[in-house]
C-alpha positions as semicolon CSV with decimal commas, in nm:
position;residue;x (nm);y (nm);z (nm)
1;X;-0,006;0,001;-0,002
2;X;0,284;0,231;0,085
3;X;0,450;0,161;-0,253
4;X;0,116;0,240;-0,430
5;X;0,080;0,569;-0,251
6;X;0,437;0,657;-0,323
7;X;0,390;0,569;-0,691
8;X;0,069;0,772;-0,705
9;X;0,241;1,080;-0,546
10;X;0,552;1,056;-0,758
11;X;0,368;1,009;-1,089
12;X;0,101;1,274;-1,021
13;X;0,364;1,527;-0,911
14;X;0,558;1,491;-1,228
15;X;0,248;1,514;-1,447
16;X;0,124;1,811;-1,253
17;X;0,450;2,005;-1,287
18;X;0,456;1,939;-1,660
19;X;0,121;2,118;-1,696
20;X;0,007;1,917;-1,999
21;X;-0,286;2,135;-2,097
22;X;-0,066;2,448;-2,125
23;X;0,180;2,265;-2,355
24;X;-0,103;2,125;-2,568
25;X;-0,272;2,466;-2,598
26;X;0,059;2,633;-2,694
27;X;0,129;2,360;-2,950
28;X;-0,218;2,409;-3,104
29;X;-0,170;2,779;-3,147
30;X;0,183;2,785;-3,280
31;X;0,138;2,499;-3,532
32;X;-0,188;2,618;-3,689
33;X;-0,010;2,696;-4,020
34;X;0,151;2,361;-4,044
35;X;0,011;2,062;-4,234
36;X;-0,055;1,723;-4,072
37;X;0,281;1,566;-4,171
38;X;0,473;1,856;-4,019
39;X;0,260;1,850;-3,701
40;X;0,335;1,481;-3,660
41;X;0,710;1,546;-3,697
42;X;0,688;1,824;-3,434
43;X;0,502;1,603;-3,189
44;X;0,741;1,305;-3,231
45;X;1,056;1,527;-3,219
46;X;0,945;1,736;-2,912
47;X;0,835;1,438;-2,706
48;X;1,137;1,232;-2,788
49;X;1,364;1,526;-2,696
50;X;1,167;1,580;-2,375
51;X;1,197;1,207;-2,282
52;X;1,572;1,216;-2,341
53;X;1,623;1,538;-2,142
54;X;1,415;1,432;-1,841
55;X;1,565;1,081;-1,828
56;X;1,913;1,228;-1,860
57;X;1,852;1,471;-1,570
58;X;1,683;1,208;-1,356
59;X;1,998;0,991;-1,388
60;X;2,276;1,253;-1,386
61;X;2,108;1,590;-1,302
62;X;2,216;1,613;-0,931
63;X;2,577;1,521;-1,017
64;X;2,582;1,749;-1,328
65;X;2,457;2,052;-1,139
66;X;2,720;2,008;-0,875
67;X;3,001;1,959;-1,120
68;X;2,922;2,263;-1,330
69;X;2,783;2,464;-1,035
70;X;2,456;2,513;-1,212
71;X;2,163;2,616;-1,002
72;X;1,790;2,558;-1,054
73;X;1,741;2,930;-1,038
74;X;1,966;2,977;-1,344
75;X;1,741;2,720;-1,529
76;X;1,432;2,905;-1,430
77;X;1,567;3,240;-1,549
78;X;1,690;3,088;-1,878
79;X;1,356;2,913;-1,933
80;X;1,168;3,234;-1,857
81;X;1,369;3,435;-2,116
82;X;1,294;3,165;-2,377
83;X;0,931;3,180;-2,302
84;X;0,922;3,561;-2,331
85;X;1,055;3,526;-2,682
86;X;0,789;3,263;-2,759
87;X;0,510;3,471;-2,621
88;X;0,609;3,770;-2,836
89;X;0,619;3,539;-3,139
90;X;0,273;3,405;-3,063
91;X;0,133;3,766;-3,045
92;X;0,272;3,830;-3,403
93;X;-0,005;3,616;-3,550
94;X;-0,058;3,824;-3,866
95;X;0,301;3,801;-3,988
96;X;0,310;3,606;-4,312
97;X;0,556;3,321;-4,340
98;X;0,739;3,174;-4,642
99;X;0,754;2,803;-4,699
100;X;1,123;2,785;-4,600
101;X;1,042;2,977;-4,282
102;X;0,769;2,733;-4,201
103;X;1,006;2,441;-4,250
104;X;1,260;2,609;-4,022
105;X;0,979;2,667;-3,768
106;X;0,886;2,302;-3,790
107;X;1,227;2,217;-3,650
108;X;1,258;2,496;-3,400
109;X;0,923;2,482;-3,213
110;X;0,976;2,111;-3,142
111;X;1,285;2,220;-2,936
112;X;1,170;2,558;-2,815
113;X;0,925;2,598;-2,659
114;X;0,760;2,250;-2,672
115;X;1,046;2,041;-2,543
116;X;1,217;2,316;-2,343
117;X;1,098;2,496;-2,139
118;X;0,743;2,364;-2,145
119;X;0,754;1,982;-2,130
120;X;1,114;1,934;-2,002
121;X;1,146;2,275;-1,839
122;X;1,293;2,395;-1,506
123;X;0,994;2,272;-1,307
124;X;0,998;1,920;-1,458
125;X;1,377;1,899;-1,439
126;X;1,379;2,012;-1,077
127;X;1,099;1,762;-0,992
128;X;1,275;1,456;-1,141
129;X;1,603;1,547;-0,983
130;X;1,452;1,593;-0,633
131;X;1,239;1,282;-0,659
132;X;1,541;1,074;-0,770
133;X;1,749;1,219;-0,489
134;X;1,481;1,118;-0,232
135;X;1,427;0,774;-0,380
136;X;1,488;0,490;-0,127
137;X;1,561;0,216;-0,380
138;X;1,521;0,086;-0,730
139;X;1,147;0,076;-0,708
140;X;1,116;0,434;-0,606
141;X;1,340;0,529;-0,898
142;X;1,113;0,338;-1,137
143;X;0,815;0,541;-1,025
144;X;0,999;0,852;-1,135
145;X;1,056;0,709;-1,489
146;X;0,692;0,597;-1,494
147;X;0,589;0,951;-1,409
148;X;0,805;1,090;-1,689
149;X;0,652;0,849;-1,945
150;X;0,298;0,906;-1,821
151;X;0,335;1,283;-1,846
152;X;0,486;1,269;-2,198
153;X;0,221;1,019;-2,304
154;X;-0,061;1,251;-2,197
155;X;0,098;1,550;-2,380
156;X;0,158;1,340;-2,687
157;X;-0,202;1,222;-2,714
158;X;-0,329;1,576;-2,644
159;X;-0,112;1,721;-2,921
160;X;-0,217;1,447;-3,164
161;X;-0,584;1,525;-3,116
162;X;-0,559;1,900;-3,046
163;X;-0,688;1,992;-3,397
164;X;-1,010;1,820;-3,320
165;X;-1,034;1,996;-2,983
166;X;-0,968;2,340;-3,137
167;X;-1,140;2,288;-3,470
168;X;-1,475;2,425;-3,360
169;X;-1,312;2,766;-3,270
170;X;-1,252;2,872;-3,629
171;X;-0,992;3,110;-3,743
172;X;-1,118;3,408;-3,540
173;X;-1,153;3,199;-3,229
174;X;-0,811;3,056;-3,273
175;X;-0,665;3,404;-3,296
176;X;-0,829;3,493;-2,966
177;X;-0,705;3,175;-2,811
178;X;-0,359;3,245;-2,944
179;X;-0,350;3,599;-2,791
180;X;-0,477;3,459;-2,456
181;X;-0,224;3,181;-2,455
182;X;0,051;3,427;-2,543
183;X;-0,049;3,637;-2,233
184;X;-0,053;3,319;-2,018
185;X;0,288;3,202;-2,157
186;X;0,425;3,551;-2,083
187;X;0,292;3,530;-1,736
188;X;0,450;3,185;-1,680
189;X;0,785;3,333;-1,823
190;X;0,770;3,623;-1,578
191;X;0,696;3,383;-1,294
192;X;0,991;3,163;-1,394
193;X;1,226;3,473;-1,384
194;X;1,085;3,602;-1,060
195;X;1,134;3,266;-0,888
196;X;1,477;3,237;-1,030
197;X;1,581;3,586;-0,914
198;X;1,417;3,524;-0,573
199;X;1,638;3,215;-0,537
200;X;1,950;3,396;-0,650
201;X;1,917;3,707;-0,425
202;X;1,995;3,526;-0,100
203;X;2,304;3,377;-0,259
204;X;2,418;3,723;-0,368
205;X;2,338;3,903;-0,044
206;X;2,430;3,616;0,178
């Protein structure tokens, strides 16, 4: 029973910190100009990268951060800066894009912002590192990887069927949602930066 409760807490914590709906909504708004084939590539690429990043940090994150003296705060600030750029790009919805720009965008959005900092962002990376550091054995560690897989699976399915979820909105509705999501993403970015700075200040003044 204790193992089941631990598994439930671990898996649900990782899924919650990934915030699947936010990632799915952002994906739907920034890929509206792509065709089905490109969308599928974006989904596969972003989720594969997210899986690799989270598994990598789960296995080596604590050691890596210590070796290079990287702090979670620096990750939060970096992620926030990236999201600011993404939010501003989302607001520029009327800008026409050429085919070669769309192809380049196909490659880029899979990495930023879908893989980092949304799916495998500072919060997710921090969560898996902390949960792994607190694991009391192999079984506890397995729960962390199950949580990673579960979170990515939920986002993958949500992305794959997002066009059906947002189809009823129409072009005007999607523009409104895009603008709203841009504001939300910008708010998340600001929160990342604020939290990062808040963590850094004691180190500077201490």
